N, C-alpha and C positions, 0 to 999 in steps of 0.2 A: 343357674337353677335347671335341672333336668325334670322335664314333666314325665309323669307316669304314662303308661301306653294308654290308659283308658282316657286320660285327658286328651292326648295326642289324636287318639281315633275320634273323639267328641269334636275336636277342633278341625279335624278333616272333614267330618260331616257338616259342620256349620260352613266351611268354605265351599262344600260341593253344593249345598243348598243355595248359598248366596250366588255361585257361579250359574245354578239353574234359574235363580230370580232375574239375573241379569239377560240370560237367553230369552225367558219369558217376557221381560220387558221390550225386547226386540219384536216379538210375535204381536204383543199388544201395540206397540207403535204402528206397526204395519196395517193392524186392522183399523186402527184410527184413521191412518193416513188415507185408506182406499174406501171407508164406508160413508155413506151418505150423510150420516149424522156426526161423523166423526167420533163414534165411540167403539170400543171393542166389544166383542161379546162378553157378557156379564161374567162367565166363567173364566175367560181369558184374564180378565180383570182380576177376579178372584184369586186365580191361581198366581199370578204376578205378585200380588199383594201378600198372600199367604206365604209364599217362598220367601219374601223379604222379611216378614215377621218371624218366621220360623227359623230362618237363619241366625237372627239376634237371639231369638229364644235358645237356640241351641248353644250359642257363646256363653250365654247364661248358665245354661245346664254344665257346660265344661267347668265354669268356676267352682260350681258346686261339686263337681266329680273331683276336682283336684283338692278341694278343702274337706272332703268327706273322709271320716274315720273308717268307714267300711273297707272290706278287702277289694283289691283291685276288680276281681270277677263280679262282685256285687254292684260296684259302680258301674262297670261296663255294661253289664246286663240291665241296670236300671236306664241308664242314659241312652242305650240303643234301643230299647223298647220305645221310650218317647219319641226318638228321633224316627223310628220306624213307621209310627203312626203319623207323624208330621208329614213324611214322605208320601204314605198312603194317600192321606188328605189332599196334598198337592197334586198327585197323578190322577186322583178322581176328578179334582177340578179341571186338570188339562184334558182328561177325557170328555168331559162334558163341553168343554170349550172348542175342541176339535170336531165332535159331532154335531155341536149346536142344537142338542137333542131337548135342553130344558133352559130355562133360566132360574128355577128354583127346584133343586132335588128332592125337597121334600113336598112340592105339590103333588105330585103323582110318584111317590118313591117306590123304587124297585125292591124286589124281595130281599130283604137282608140288610136294608140300609138302617133301619133303627137297631137291629142288633150291631152293625158295624159301629154305630155311634155309640152305643153302650160300651162296646169293647174299647174304643178309642178313649172315652171318658175315664174308665178303670186305668187303661194303660198309662195314658199322659198323668193323671193326678196320681196313680200310685207310683209310678216310676219317679216322679219328681219328689213324691213324699219320702221316698227311700233316701234319695240324695239330701234332701233337706234334713232329716233325721240324723244322717250321717254326718253333716256339717254341724249340727247342734251337738251331737256327741264329741266330735273331735275339737270344736273350737269354743264352745261356751260352758261345757260341764267340766 
């Protein structure tokens, strides 16, 4: 079976995010090993966990891409919009972990945080809804 380019690129994204999660696990371990309380900074922990979860979520997205009835460009666009926002979230967590500037980004939010969250909500739910409806159209109707 030959996978479509949209599925292959989504699987590549899943693999790269998983690799990132493994590297973040090393950073988390190092912080745990040298800190007095044996805990990593909360945002280092969040970045590691988010990357792990998003890598598997991206695998799920790849399945819906492959089984969707929409054209390749629609599937690829929808998937990459979701993946882009996954990566933006992870990179944001990495930034907070590296700077150690907060333990809760919503306690004193930087300008644009709430607009960014709204964009994330629309992009992730909207992108996946496109893929889900493509699956329903192709596989159930």
